[in-house]
C-alpha positions as CSV (number, residue, x, y, z in Angstrom):
1,M,40.9,-106.9,6.3
2,A,39.9,-107.3,10.0
3,P,36.6,-109.1,10.8
4,S,35.2,-106.0,12.4
5,K,35.9,-103.8,9.3
6,L,34.6,-106.5,7.1
7,A,31.4,-106.7,9.2
8,W,30.9,-102.9,8.9
9,S,31.5,-103.1,5.1
10,A,28.9,-105.8,4.8
11,A,26.4,-103.9,7.0
12,L,26.9,-100.7,4.9
13,L,26.4,-102.5,1.6
14,S,23.3,-104.2,3.1
15,W,21.9,-100.7,4.0
16,V,22.5,-99.3,0.5
17,I,20.8,-102.2,-1.3
18,A,18.2,-102.9,1.3
19,V,15.2,-102.4,-1.0
20,P,16.4,-104.5,-3.9
21,L,17.8,-107.0,-1.5
22,W,14.3,-107.4,0.0
23,F,12.7,-108.1,-3.4
24,V,15.3,-110.5,-4.6
25,G,15.8,-112.2,-1.2
26,K,12.0,-112.8,-1.2
27,F,12.3,-114.7,-4.4
28,F,15.2,-116.8,-3.0
29,L,13.1,-117.6,0.1
30,V,10.1,-118.6,-2.1
31,I,12.3,-120.9,-4.2
32,A,13.6,-122.5,-1.0
33,H,10.1,-122.8,0.4
34,E,8.6,-124.4,-2.7
35,G,11.7,-126.5,-3.1
36,G,11.1,-128.0,0.3
37,H,7.6,-129.0,-0.7
38,A,8.7,-130.4,-4.1
39,L,11.6,-132.4,-2.6
40,L,9.4,-134.4,-0.2
41,F,6.8,-134.9,-2.9
42,K,9.4,-136.5,-5.1
43,L,10.9,-138.5,-2.3
44,F,7.6,-139.9,-1.1
45,F,5.4,-140.2,-4.2
46,R,7.6,-139.3,-7.2
47,R,4.5,-137.6,-8.7
48,L,4.7,-133.8,-9.2
49,T,2.8,-131.8,-11.8
50,S,4.6,-128.4,-11.6
51,V,6.4,-125.8,-9.4
52,R,5.4,-122.3,-10.5
53,F,6.5,-118.8,-9.4
54,D,4.9,-115.5,-10.2
55,R,6.5,-112.0,-10.5
56,Y,5.0,-110.8,-7.2
57,G,7.0,-113.2,-5.1
58,G,4.6,-116.1,-4.7
59,G,4.8,-119.7,-5.7
60,V,2.8,-122.9,-5.7
61,T,3.8,-126.6,-5.9
62,T,1.1,-128.7,-7.6
63,P,1.2,-132.5,-7.0
64,T,-0.3,-135.1,-9.3
65,A,-2.5,-136.4,-6.5
66,K,-3.2,-135.4,-2.9
67,A,-1.0,-137.0,-0.3
68,P,-2.3,-138.7,2.8
69,W,-2.9,-136.3,5.7
70,L,0.3,-137.3,7.6
71,F,2.5,-136.9,4.6
72,D,0.7,-133.7,3.8
73,I,1.7,-132.3,7.2
74,L,5.4,-133.3,6.7
75,I,5.5,-131.9,3.2
76,T,4.0,-128.6,4.4
77,M,6.6,-128.4,7.2
78,A,9.4,-129.1,4.7
79,G,8.4,-125.9,2.8
80,Y,8.9,-123.8,5.9
81,L,12.1,-125.6,6.9
82,G,13.7,-125.0,3.5
83,P,14.5,-121.3,4.0
84,S,15.7,-122.0,7.5
85,M,18.5,-124.2,6.2
86,F,20.4,-121.1,5.1
87,G,20.3,-119.7,8.6
88,L,21.1,-123.1,10.2
89,F,24.2,-123.4,7.9
90,G,25.4,-119.9,8.9
91,A,24.8,-120.7,12.6
92,W,26.8,-123.9,12.2
93,L,29.7,-122.0,10.7
94,L,29.6,-119.4,13.5
95,V,29.6,-122.1,16.2
96,R,32.7,-123.6,14.6
97,G,34.4,-120.2,14.8
98,Q,34.3,-119.5,11.0
99,T,33.3,-115.8,11.4
100,T,35.4,-114.6,8.5
101,M,33.9,-117.3,6.2
102,V,30.4,-116.2,7.2
103,L,31.2,-112.5,6.5
104,W,32.8,-113.4,3.1
105,A,29.8,-115.6,2.3
106,S,27.5,-112.6,3.2
107,M,29.5,-110.3,0.9
108,A,29.4,-112.8,-2.0
109,F,25.6,-113.2,-1.4
110,L,25.1,-109.5,-1.5
111,V,27.1,-109.1,-4.7
112,L,25.1,-112.0,-6.2
113,M,21.9,-110.2,-5.2
114,L,23.0,-107.0,-6.8
115,F,23.8,-108.8,-10.1
116,A,20.4,-110.6,-9.8
117,V,18.6,-107.2,-9.5
118,L,20.4,-105.8,-12.5
119,G,19.7,-108.9,-14.5
120,A,16.0,-108.8,-13.5
121,V,15.8,-105.1,-14.5
122,V,17.2,-105.9,-17.9
123,V,15.0,-108.9,-18.4
124,L,11.9,-107.1,-17.3
125,G,12.8,-104.2,-19.6
126,V,13.2,-106.5,-22.6
127,I,9.9,-108.3,-21.8
128,S,8.1,-105.0,-21.3
129,A,9.4,-103.7,-24.7
130,F,8.5,-106.8,-26.7
131,S,5.1,-107.2,-25.0
132,R,3.9,-103.8,-26.4
133,P,1.7,-104.2,-29.4
134,V,2.4,-102.6,-32.7
135,T,0.2,-99.5,-33.4
136,T,-0.5,-98.2,-36.9
137,L,-1.8,-94.7,-37.5
138,I,-3.0,-93.3,-40.8
139,V,-2.7,-89.5,-40.7
140,I,-4.1,-87.1,-43.4
141,R,-5.0,-83.5,-43.9
142,H,-8.7,-82.8,-44.3
143,A,-10.0,-82.8,-47.9
144,E,-10.6,-79.8,-50.1
145,K,-12.7,-77.1,-48.5
146,V,-14.9,-74.3,-49.8
147,I,-12.9,-71.1,-50.0
148,D,-14.8,-68.5,-48.2
149,P,-12.9,-65.7,-46.4
150,N,-15.9,-64.9,-44.4
151,N,-16.4,-68.4,-43.0
152,A,-13.9,-69.7,-40.4
153,D,-15.5,-73.2,-40.5
154,P,-16.3,-74.0,-44.1
155,D,-17.7,-77.3,-45.5
156,L,-16.0,-79.5,-47.9
157,S,-16.1,-78.6,-51.6
158,P,-17.3,-81.1,-54.2
159,A,-13.7,-82.1,-54.8
160,G,-13.3,-82.6,-51.0
161,Q,-16.4,-84.8,-50.9
162,A,-15.0,-87.0,-53.7
163,R,-11.7,-87.3,-51.8
164,A,-13.6,-88.4,-48.7
165,Q,-15.2,-91.2,-50.7
166,E,-11.8,-92.3,-51.9
167,L,-10.8,-92.9,-48.3
168,V,-13.8,-95.3,-48.0
169,R,-12.5,-97.2,-51.1
170,M,-8.9,-97.3,-49.7
171,F,-9.5,-98.1,-46.0
172,G,-13.0,-99.5,-45.8
173,D,-11.6,-103.0,-45.2
174,A,-8.2,-102.1,-43.6
175,G,-9.2,-103.0,-40.1
176,I,-9.4,-99.5,-38.7
177,K,-10.6,-99.5,-35.0
178,A,-10.9,-95.8,-34.2
179,I,-11.3,-92.5,-36.1
180,Y,-10.2,-89.1,-34.9
181,A,-10.9,-85.6,-36.2
182,T,-10.7,-82.0,-34.9
183,Q,-13.5,-79.7,-33.9
184,W,-13.7,-78.2,-37.4
185,K,-16.3,-79.4,-39.9
186,R,-13.8,-80.0,-42.7
187,T,-12.0,-82.7,-40.8
188,Q,-15.2,-84.3,-39.6
189,Q,-16.7,-84.3,-43.0
190,T,-13.5,-85.8,-44.4
191,V,-13.8,-88.9,-42.2
192,K,-17.6,-89.2,-42.0
193,P,-18.1,-91.5,-45.0
194,L,-15.4,-93.8,-43.7
195,A,-16.9,-93.7,-40.2
196,D,-20.3,-94.5,-41.6
197,R,-18.9,-97.4,-43.5
198,L,-17.2,-98.9,-40.5
199,G,-19.9,-98.0,-38.0
200,L,-17.4,-96.1,-35.8
201,P,-17.9,-92.8,-33.9
202,I,-15.8,-89.8,-34.8
203,N,-13.7,-88.9,-31.8
204,Q,-13.1,-85.2,-31.6
205,V,-9.9,-83.7,-30.1
206,N,-9.1,-80.0,-30.2
207,S,-6.7,-79.2,-33.1
208,K,-4.3,-77.4,-30.7
209,N,-4.1,-80.4,-28.3
210,T,-1.9,-83.0,-30.1
211,A,-0.7,-84.2,-26.7
212,E,-4.2,-85.2,-25.6
213,L,-4.8,-86.9,-29.0
214,L,-1.7,-89.1,-28.5
215,N,-2.6,-89.8,-24.9
216,Q,-5.9,-91.2,-25.9
217,I,-4.5,-93.3,-28.7
218,R,-1.8,-94.8,-26.4
219,S,-4.1,-95.5,-23.6
220,Q,-7.2,-96.7,-25.5
221,H,-6.0,-98.0,-28.9
222,A,-2.5,-99.5,-28.4
223,G,-2.0,-102.3,-30.9
224,E,-4.8,-101.0,-33.2
225,M,-5.1,-99.2,-36.5
226,V,-6.3,-95.6,-36.0
227,F,-7.3,-93.0,-38.6
228,I,-6.6,-89.3,-37.9
229,A,-7.7,-86.3,-39.9
230,G,-5.9,-83.1,-39.1
231,H,-4.7,-79.9,-40.7
232,N,-1.8,-78.8,-42.8
233,S,0.2,-77.6,-39.7
234,T,-0.9,-80.3,-37.2
235,V,-0.3,-83.4,-39.4
236,P,3.5,-83.0,-39.4
237,E,3.3,-82.2,-35.7
238,I,1.4,-85.5,-35.0
239,V,3.8,-87.5,-37.1
240,A,6.9,-86.1,-35.3
241,A,5.3,-86.6,-31.9
242,L,4.7,-90.3,-32.7
243,G,8.5,-90.7,-33.3
244,G,8.6,-90.0,-37.0
245,P,10.8,-87.5,-38.8
246,T,9.9,-83.8,-38.9
247,F,8.1,-82.9,-42.1
248,P,7.5,-79.3,-43.3
249,T,4.0,-77.8,-43.1
250,I,1.8,-79.0,-45.9
251,P,1.3,-76.3,-48.5
252,E,-2.1,-74.7,-48.3
253,S,-3.2,-75.8,-51.8
254,E,-2.3,-79.5,-51.3
255,Y,-4.8,-82.0,-49.8
256,D,-3.4,-85.4,-51.1
257,H,-0.7,-86.1,-48.5
258,L,-1.1,-89.3,-46.5
259,Y,1.2,-90.7,-43.8
260,I,1.2,-94.2,-42.5
261,V,3.0,-94.3,-39.1
262,T,3.9,-97.7,-37.6
263,V,4.9,-97.5,-33.9
264,Y,6.9,-100.6,-33.0
265,R,7.2,-102.3,-29.6
266,T,10.5,-100.5,-28.9
267,G,8.8,-97.1,-29.3
268,K,10.5,-96.3,-32.6
269,A,8.3,-95.4,-35.6
270,K,8.5,-95.9,-39.3
271,V,6.7,-93.5,-41.6
272,V,5.5,-94.1,-45.2
273,K,4.5,-90.9,-47.0
274,M,2.4,-91.2,-50.1
275,K,-0.3,-89.4,-52.2
276,Y,-3.9,-90.5,-52.6
277,G,-6.9,-89.6,-54.7
278,S,-6.8,-86.8,-57.2
279,L,-3.4,-85.1,-57.2
280,S,-3.5,-81.5,-55.9
281,P,-2.4,-78.9,-58.4
282,V,1.1,-77.9,-58.0
283,P,1.3,-74.2,-57.6
284,A,3.1,-72.5,-60.5
285,P,6.4,-71.0,-59.6
286,S,6.4,-67.3,-59.2
287,P,8.1,-65.6,-62.1
288,S,11.6,-64.4,-61.5
289,P,12.1,-60.7,-61.5
290,S,13.6,-59.3,-64.8
291,P,17.3,-58.4,-64.4
292,A,18.0,-54.7,-64.4
293,P,19.2,-53.4,-67.7
294,S,23.0,-53.1,-67.9
295,P,24.1,-49.5,-67.9
296,T,25.2,-48.2,-71.3
297,R,28.8,-47.9,-71.6
């Protein structure tokens, strides 16, 4: 390939990856800069505590003891001469007529930068995934309610109050950090004994706004254990939205379902479904219709 075409190719590739090149190139310059400081420290004093770099493109070289002022000036200048060595080497090659070598070196450097960007993305993704804390959510349907067709917001029945006390026995020392219920009294009364035992407020979220509930948990309670009281239709919806399997709507007569959802660092969830307290009565199967009498033959 002619040098002019190679130059255009290098320029085009530089334009395409200008932004990642800037970020990665900045880190190379910082390494060269701090390397210049560290090299003279070791040559003159052989005492160096550390050389550190941060994710934002900064760095610091920490000596064991402060150098005399004259050496301090030389060491400071060495840090700024370090990055210039790359340019001086390229200029030396150009003066000697090694244009093709400079262009090939530029292409190799750009490819190296590209792989460095890809590697950095992968590493940061892994670090980000494993730095997320594990969140545990205990999700239940409210306890038994008073059956009153004329009351849209009934209280708990005596059986429901007993079930609410059972939650105190089971989870009073579990390490729960937050409690959520809906706007209806039956969910609030279900978690009130547990909230009183733990000294926690009951956070109310509209029963139709599962997305808002999950947003609050993810932003305010990541890595914690959270207790949620919902309804027979919203509990499966919450579990599925957290990454668990899709469960059917809880039958109207059943109040003993309990789901423990563990959301791992990778975003995947594991669900344990169990029963608690007094078992809800299983509805009797409806009788099968009697077969029609066979015609007389």
